[in-house]
Each structure stands twice: as structure tokens, then as C-alpha cells.
C-alpha positions, 0 to 999 in steps of 0.5 A: 155205303161210302159214308163220311163223318163231318164234325162241325167245330169252332177252333179251340181258342180261349174265349171263342169256344165252349163259351156257355161253360165259362161260368164254371170253367176258365177260357183255357179250361174250355179249350182243353175240354173242346180238344179232349172232346174232339180227340174222343170223337175222332177216335170213335169215328176212326175205330169204325174206319170212317173218314173224318172231315173237320169243318171249323169256324175260324175265329176273327183275329186282327191278322188272320194271314198269320194263322194256320187253323189247320196246324195241329198246335191249335187242335192238339189231337193225338198225332195218329188221329190228326193224320186221319182228319181232313180239315176245311173252313166252314163256308156260310153265314149260319149253321144251316148254310155251313152244313149245306156247303160241307154237304156239297163238298163231301157228297161229291165223293161220298154216298152219305155223310153223318154230321156231328157237333164237337161236343159228343165225346161219348157218342157210342159207335152203335149210334153211328152204325144205326145212322148209317143203317138208317141211311140205307133206306132213308135220305135223311136221319135225324137223331136226338142227343142227350143235351137236347140237340141233334145229329144228322145224316144224309144221303141226298144230293143237295145240289 
């Protein structure tokens, strides 16, 4: 099955990302943690030979015309990993709409998509393989994460 992985992420900007951790980490430490998580997630996905699509929520800045969120200086991914990631801004006003829009784009060229958040640095390859296996006989696979959240996989055409 021609599957892609979409990572849903905020841009790693102090005071914008991982804000729930700011009671114990500084804004800069939150950014470092976010970047480290992304490096680990992308590495896990590329080990499986799957294409990686990073859909990011840009931060609102005074002059966004000066910002290139797709520049690796924001993300600080390992150079080899960065070259394997396709980046797109999230479109939509809430998470559901943003995931829907990403699905429309990715499923136009793929049979299936697995959605992950940016906070799953230790996701085992076996979980991704199970999700892809589940998609062979199901349109949607939803699985719990240890923090009470979930990840989702889909093969259905959302148009």
C-alpha cells in the first residue's frame, strides 16, 4: 500500500510550542525539546522508507513576509532527515479541518496516510507497521497514545 506519514506540528518558536511544558521548561528548552522530538519521529519514519509530510501551524508574527517557515534554521533537523521531509502550512481554523485539508492533499497521490503529532519521539516502528496493516482492511485506524491522545490512519477518500 502506498502510505505516507503526516506530522502535525507547530513551528518551533519560543513561547509558541510545547507551552504546557513551560511550567518546568523555559521557552527555549521547549523549542529544543520540540526539535528533538521531530528529529526522532522523522528518523523512525524514514527507517521504514515512508515519505514524510510535515504540516506546520505557523506562528503569527508582526511581519510574516520575512519568515520562511520551511527553512531548516527553524526546525534544526538533521540535514539528511530534513531533505526527506516535504513541508506545508496547515490550512483550516481547527485541528479537524487542518487534518482534513492535509488528507485531501496527501491522498491525491497516496493510498493511505498515517497522522502523528509532533510529540511522539519514541513511537516504535511496530506501531506504524500495525497501522499500515490495519489500513489494508479498514478505512480508518485510530490508536491510543500513552499520554491519553491518539494517532490516526486513513485510506478513505475524503473528497
